[in-house]
N, C-alpha and C positions, 0 to 999 in steps of 0.2 A: 504493500499500500504506499508505503514511504516515497515521497517525491513524485507522486502521480501530477501534482499540480505545482512542482517546482518551475516548470516553464512560466507559468503565469505569475508566479511570485519574481521570478527573474524579469519578465516583461514590465511588471510594476515598476522595478528600479530602474529598468532601462528607460522608462518614460520620464525619470527624474532628469534624463539628458537634455529634455526639451523644456527650457525655462520660459514661465510665464507669469503674469501677474494676475493680481488680483488682491430601465427598471427592468429587470426582466418581467415578471407578472405583476402589473400595475397593482393588484390587490395586496400583494406582499410586501412592496418596497415603498418607503416613503423617502420621496426625494429630498436629498440635502441634510439628511439627519445623521446621528451618531447614536449607537447603543452604549448605555452605561455599562461598564465592566470594570469590577474592582481587583482583577487578577485572581480571582477564586474559581476554580473549575470544579464543578460538583456533577459527577456522573452516576447515574442511577438507571435502573431497567435496561441493563446493557444486554444488547442481543448476543446470543451465543456466551454469555458470562462465564467466566472459568470459575472454579472452586478455589479456595485458599491453599488446597493441596497443589495447585497448579502455578499460582500467581501469589506472592506476598508484598512485593514493592513494585511500583511505577515510577518511571523518571521521564521528565521533559527534557528535551535537547533543543539546542540552536545550533545552526552551522555557521562555518566561516565563509561559506560561499566559494570554497577552493581556493584559499589565498596560495600563492607560491606553488600553485598546480597540485596542490594535494588538499583533498576535502577532509575536514575535521568536524566533529561535533563536539559540543560542550554541555555538561550537565548543568543546568540550572534550577532545578527543583525535584523533589522527591516525595513519596508519599505512601501510606501503607494501603494496601488494598483488603478489604474485609467486607463481609457480608453482601457480596456481590457488587460491590461499588467503591467510589474515591472520592475525597475532597483534596484538591492539589492547589496549594497556595503559591502562586508565581513571585519571584522577588520583586520588591519595589522599584528596584534600579538594576539595570545591566551594565556590568564594566565595558567601557568604551572599546576593548579589544574584541568583543564579541559583536560589536555593532558594524554594519557593511555600508559603504557607499555603492552608487550604482555601478561604477566600473569593475567593482569586485564580484558583483553579480554576474556581469556580462563576461568575466573570465570562464565562468561555469555554463552559462546559456547563451547562445546567440539569438538575441531576440530584440527586435527593435520596433518602436511605434511612433507614428507620426501623429501629431494633434493631441497629445497628453501634456498637460500642463501641472508643473509642480510649483507650490507657493514659495518654498524654501529649497534652493539647491543643495544646502549644507546639511540638510537632514540627514540622520542616520537612524537604521532601522534593523530589527531582526523579526523573525517570524516562526512560530510553531505552525508547520505546515499542515494542513488537514486536519487542526486541532488535535493532533496526533501525540500519544504518549506511549513509551516502551513499556512493556511489562517484563519482570524478572522474578525468578525463583531462585532462592539460596544463592544469589549474585550473578546468574545466569540468565542471559536473554531468552525469553521464551516465547515473546509474541508482541503485540501492540494493540492499544485502544484507538479508534478514530471516531470523528464526530460528523456524520454526513446523512444524507437522503439521495437515495437513487429511485428512479420511477422504472428502470429497466428490471427486467426480470433475470438476465444473464449478463454475460461480459460483452455482448454484442449491442450497440447503441443502434436504435432506429429511429426514423422520423417521428417526432412527438416526445422522445425521451427527454429527460431532464435530470441533471445532477446538482446537488447542493453541497458545498463543503464548508465547515467553520475553518477560519484561520485567524490565530491570535498574533497581533503586530504589537511590537513595542518600539516606540520612537523617541528620540531624546528631545523633541520639542514638537509644539503643534505644527501640522502641515498638511496640506490638501493635495490629493492626487486625482484630477479630474479630466474628462475628456473620452473620445472613441479613437480608436486606431485599429490597423490590421497588422497583425505581426507573422514573422516567418515561422513561428513555433505553433500558429494556430491556422485552421482552414475557415476563417471567418473573422468577426468583429468581436472586439472587446471594449466595453464601456466600463470606465472607472468612475466610482461616485464614493471615494475614501477621503473622509474628514476625519484625520486621526488626531488624538490629543496626547501631550505629552504622557508617557507611562504606556500601560497596556490597553489594547482595543480589540474588540472582536469584530470581525468582518465574515463576509460570505462572498463565496464564488459560486455564481449559478450559471449553469451551461443549458441552453436549449440545442437540441438537435434537429436538423433539417435533412431534407433530401440531398443525394449526391454528397454525402460525408461531409456537409458544412454545418457550421454551427455558429451560435453567437453567445458570448460570455459577459457577465456582469461581475464587477468585484466591487462591492458596496459595504459600508458600515451603517445603512441606512437599516431599519427594521426589516429582518429576514424572515421566511415561513419557519419559525423556530418549532412549531408543533409537530412539523414532520420530520425534524432531524432526531437521529437517535445515536447513541453510542454503540459501537461494534467492536467486538474483540476477535482477532485473528491470531491463531498462533504461529509460531516460527516456520511451519511447513507450508503457509498458505501461499 
C-alpha cells in the first residue's frame, strides 16, 4: 500500500515551483475551507483488524524524499495497539531535517504541474502518505494500517470508480496550494485546494475514474466524505 499516492504528494511539492500571489463531489467538499486537526489519530472499527497476538505497536514515519539518492524514513510517533484500535499522537513540531523543499521531492518523482500556485515559496513540509502507519509485533514489521475509501470491488478501476485517501500534512508555516494542472504522473487533471495551517493538517486525495483510462483528482483540505472512510489493516504479505 505504501507510496501508492507518493506521485501526487510529489506533484503537490512540484507545484511549489510555480510562484503566485495572493471539488470532486460537490456535496462532499466545501470550497476554500480547512478541517481542524489536533494531531491525534484515532482508529476504531478497523477492517481486517488484527489481534493483539499479531500486532502490539504501531509507528508513524515520514520520508526524506530520497535525499542524496537514498530513500530514508524517520519514525516520528508510536502507540500501543489494543482492543482492535489505537490512538496515535503526532509530535507538535517536526525537526527541520525531516522537512522537505520541492526540489527534494523532485529527485524522487519527476512530476511537474502548470497552473499551480503556492502562497509561500519557502514553506517546508512533510506528509504521512495515505494516513498510513506501520504495524509491529515484538519489534518486527508485520503490516500496516491505512485510511481510505474505494468504490471499486477489486484491483481494476473502471469508469465511475472513486478512491478517497487521507493524508496528514505537517507544514512549518501557513501556506496555500491552489490551482489545476496536468502532470506527467497522472493521466488526467489534478485540482489543488490545500489551505494548510502551521502544524498538522488533514487532507483528502479524491480520484474519479473515467473511460479510456483517464481520471481527475482533487487534493483538498476542505471537508471530505469522512463517513465513507475506514481504517484497513494489511499484513506484510499483502
